[in-house]
C-alpha positions as CSV (number, residue, x, y, z in Angstrom):
1,M,0.0,0.0,0.0
2,S,1.3,3.4,-0.8
3,E,2.0,6.1,1.7
4,T,-0.7,8.4,0.4
5,S,-3.4,5.7,0.6
6,E,-2.3,4.9,4.2
7,L,-2.7,8.6,5.1
8,R,-6.1,8.8,3.5
9,E,-7.3,6.0,5.7
10,M,-6.4,7.9,8.8
11,S,-8.9,10.1,10.7
12,N,-8.4,13.9,10.9
13,E,-7.1,13.6,14.5
14,Q,-4.5,10.9,13.4
15,L,-3.4,13.1,10.5
16,H,-2.9,16.1,12.8
17,A,-0.9,14.0,15.3
18,T,1.2,12.5,12.4
19,M,1.8,16.0,11.1
20,A,2.9,17.3,14.5
21,E,5.3,14.4,15.0
22,T,6.7,14.9,11.5
23,R,7.2,18.6,12.1
24,K,9.1,17.8,15.3
25,I,11.3,15.4,13.4
26,L,11.9,17.9,10.6
27,F,12.8,20.6,13.2
28,R,15.4,18.3,14.8
29,M,16.8,17.4,11.4
30,R,17.2,21.1,10.4
31,I,19.1,21.8,13.6
32,Q,21.2,18.7,13.0
33,A,21.9,19.8,9.5
34,Q,23.2,23.2,10.7
35,T,25.4,21.7,13.4
36,E,26.7,18.5,11.7
37,R,26.2,16.3,8.7
38,L,22.9,14.4,8.4
39,D,23.1,10.6,8.1
40,V,20.4,10.6,5.4
41,P,20.0,14.0,3.8
42,T,17.0,12.8,1.7
43,E,15.0,12.2,4.9
44,M,14.4,16.0,5.2
45,R,12.8,16.0,1.8
46,R,10.7,13.0,2.6
47,N,9.4,14.6,5.8
48,R,8.6,17.9,4.0
49,R,6.7,15.9,1.4
50,Q,4.8,14.0,4.0
51,I,3.7,17.2,5.7
52,A,2.5,18.5,2.3
53,R,0.6,15.3,1.6
54,I,-1.1,15.5,5.0
55,K,-2.1,19.2,4.4
56,T,-3.4,18.3,1.0
57,I,-5.6,15.5,2.4
58,L,-6.9,17.7,5.2
59,R,-7.7,20.5,2.7
60,E,-9.5,18.1,0.3
61,R,-11.6,16.8,3.2
62,E,-12.4,20.4,4.3
63,I,-13.5,21.3,0.7
64,A,-15.7,18.2,0.4
65,Q,-17.3,18.9,3.8
66,T,-18.1,22.5,2.7
67,K,-19.4,21.4,-0.6
68,A,-21.7,18.9,1.1
69,A,-23.0,21.6,3.5
70,I,-23.7,23.9,0.5
71,D,-25.5,21.2,-1.4
72,Q,-27.6,20.3,1.6
73,A,-28.5,24.0,2.1
74,I,-29.5,24.3,-1.5
75,E,-31.7,21.1,-1.3
76,S,-33.4,22.3,1.8
77,A,-34.1,25.7,0.3
78,A,-35.4,24.3,-2.9
79,G,-37.6,21.6,-1.2
């Protein structure tokens, strides 16, 4: 299973917790990058992309929820 599909299966609370943890890791890696060499430099890119994926999924859900609310309001006004 791909990483994105695993993220999509998570609840919003799990996504927020994952994003917070990934941000902490990224922060530590940035400090480590400034003070010494990183063991795996590509790990920073991987963490940045994971944060972006999580934000994208959360935004998609927000848009879908807003659209559903608008559609419901239109149906109740028309009916």
